[in-house]
C-alpha positions as CSV (number, residue, x, y, z in Angstrom):
1,M,-79.0,-3.7,-186.5
2,S,-81.3,-6.1,-188.2
3,L,-79.7,-8.2,-191.0
4,L,-82.5,-7.9,-193.5
5,E,-83.7,-4.4,-192.4
6,P,-80.6,-2.6,-191.4
7,T,-82.3,0.6,-190.3
8,K,-84.2,-1.4,-187.6
9,K,-82.7,-2.7,-184.4
10,M,-81.9,-6.4,-184.2
11,S,-84.5,-7.7,-181.7
12,K,-85.1,-11.2,-180.4
13,S,-88.9,-10.4,-180.5
14,D,-88.7,-9.9,-184.3
15,D,-91.1,-12.2,-186.2
16,N,-88.6,-12.8,-188.9
17,R,-85.9,-15.0,-187.3
18,N,-83.6,-14.3,-190.3
19,N,-83.1,-10.7,-188.9
20,V,-81.6,-11.9,-185.7
21,I,-78.5,-13.7,-184.5
22,G,-79.0,-15.8,-181.4
23,L,-76.0,-16.3,-179.1
24,L,-76.9,-20.1,-178.7
25,E,-77.8,-20.5,-182.4
26,D,-76.2,-23.0,-184.6
27,P,-73.1,-21.3,-186.2
28,K,-74.1,-22.8,-189.7
29,S,-77.4,-21.1,-189.4
30,V,-75.7,-17.8,-188.5
31,V,-73.5,-18.0,-191.6
32,K,-76.5,-18.5,-193.8
33,K,-78.3,-15.5,-192.2
34,I,-75.2,-13.2,-192.7
35,K,-74.7,-14.3,-196.3
36,R,-78.4,-13.3,-196.9
37,A,-77.9,-9.9,-195.2
38,V,-79.0,-6.8,-197.1
39,T,-76.2,-4.8,-198.7
40,D,-76.6,-2.4,-201.7
41,S,-77.1,-2.5,-205.4
42,D,-74.1,-0.3,-206.2
43,E,-72.3,-1.2,-209.4
44,P,-69.5,-1.7,-208.9
45,P,-69.9,-2.6,-205.2
46,V,-68.2,-0.2,-202.8
47,V,-67.6,-1.3,-199.2
48,R,-67.8,2.0,-197.3
49,Y,-69.3,3.1,-194.0
50,D,-72.3,5.3,-194.7
51,Q,-75.3,4.7,-192.4
52,Q,-77.6,7.0,-194.5
53,N,-77.0,5.6,-197.9
54,K,-75.4,2.2,-197.3
55,A,-77.1,1.0,-194.1
56,G,-76.6,-2.7,-194.9
57,V,-72.9,-2.5,-195.6
58,S,-72.5,-0.2,-192.6
59,N,-74.3,-2.7,-190.4
60,L,-72.0,-5.5,-191.5
61,L,-68.9,-3.3,-190.9
62,D,-70.2,-2.5,-187.4
63,I,-70.7,-6.2,-186.6
64,L,-67.2,-7.1,-187.9
65,S,-65.6,-4.3,-186.0
66,G,-67.4,-5.3,-182.9
67,V,-66.3,-8.9,-183.1
68,T,-62.7,-8.4,-184.3
69,G,-61.9,-5.1,-182.5
70,Q,-60.7,-3.6,-185.8
71,S,-61.7,0.0,-186.6
72,I,-64.2,0.8,-189.3
73,V,-61.5,2.7,-191.2
74,E,-59.2,-0.4,-191.1
75,L,-62.0,-2.5,-192.4
76,E,-62.9,-0.1,-195.2
77,Q,-59.3,-0.2,-196.3
78,R,-59.1,-4.0,-196.2
79,F,-62.2,-4.4,-198.3
80,D,-61.4,-1.6,-200.8
81,G,-62.1,-3.0,-204.3
82,K,-63.7,-6.2,-203.0
83,M,-67.2,-7.5,-203.5
84,Y,-69.9,-7.6,-200.9
85,G,-69.6,-11.4,-200.8
86,H,-66.0,-11.0,-199.3
87,L,-67.4,-8.8,-196.5
88,K,-70.3,-11.1,-195.8
89,G,-67.9,-14.1,-195.7
90,E,-65.5,-12.5,-193.3
91,V,-68.4,-11.3,-191.1
92,A,-69.9,-14.8,-191.1
93,D,-66.5,-16.4,-190.2
94,A,-65.8,-13.9,-187.4
95,V,-69.3,-14.1,-185.9
96,S,-69.6,-17.9,-186.1
97,G,-66.1,-18.3,-184.6
98,M,-67.0,-16.0,-181.7
99,L,-70.2,-17.9,-181.2
100,V,-68.5,-21.3,-181.1
101,E,-66.2,-20.1,-178.4
102,L,-69.0,-18.5,-176.4
103,Q,-71.2,-21.6,-176.8
104,E,-68.4,-23.9,-175.6
105,R,-67.9,-21.7,-172.5
106,Y,-71.7,-21.6,-171.9
107,N,-72.0,-25.4,-172.2
108,R,-69.0,-25.9,-169.9
109,F,-70.6,-23.7,-167.2
110,R,-74.1,-24.9,-167.8
111,N,-73.1,-28.5,-167.3
112,D,-71.2,-27.9,-164.1
113,E,-74.0,-28.0,-161.6
114,A,-71.7,-27.7,-158.5
115,F,-70.3,-24.5,-160.0
116,L,-73.7,-23.0,-160.7
117,N,-74.9,-23.9,-157.2
118,Q,-71.9,-22.2,-155.7
119,V,-72.5,-19.1,-157.8
120,M,-76.1,-19.0,-156.6
121,R,-75.0,-19.4,-153.0
122,D,-72.4,-16.7,-153.3
123,G,-75.0,-14.4,-154.9
124,A,-77.6,-15.1,-152.2
125,D,-75.0,-14.4,-149.4
126,K,-74.0,-11.0,-151.0
127,A,-77.7,-10.1,-151.5
128,S,-78.5,-11.1,-147.9
129,A,-75.6,-9.0,-146.5
130,R,-76.7,-6.0,-148.6
131,A,-80.3,-6.4,-147.6
132,S,-79.5,-6.5,-143.9
133,Q,-77.6,-3.3,-144.1
134,T,-80.5,-1.7,-145.9
135,L,-83.0,-3.0,-143.4
136,K,-80.9,-1.8,-140.5
137,A,-80.8,1.7,-142.0
138,V,-84.6,1.6,-142.5
139,Y,-85.2,0.5,-139.0
140,E,-83.0,3.3,-137.6
141,A,-84.7,5.8,-139.9
142,I,-88.3,4.9,-138.7
143,G,-87.2,4.5,-135.0
144,F,-87.4,0.7,-134.7
145,V,-85.0,-0.6,-132.1
146,A,-82.9,-3.6,-133.2
147,K,-83.2,-6.7,-131.0
148,P,-80.3,-7.2,-128.6
């Protein structure tokens, strides 16, 4: 969900770039965005999953759970009695760490032109084989005779 409007979906077409995390975005920029994410004005702050009443906190818990694989219940227990800043900091660290890894892999593949060309050739071969099977079935269905 959107970082600043947690009841809306995160969308790359959003006019406000602070609502969105791009996969190839600078990790420092992502950290800034997450630290500005909407939470609540509870006093004292309570980190608890409740999409209706605590959409911002729930959004951050969803993101952290998705990146780390930890359950929401585990995260709620871990952040019990902590401030929203602790949650935002951990979400920022987890997401930026994941993005650094992803971007390194992306750049490694993107800079290996021979590998990319081979992937394209393999894909074209598979598509061609599949298309010929489909065309053969179509020809048979409409009564065309295949060339000897």
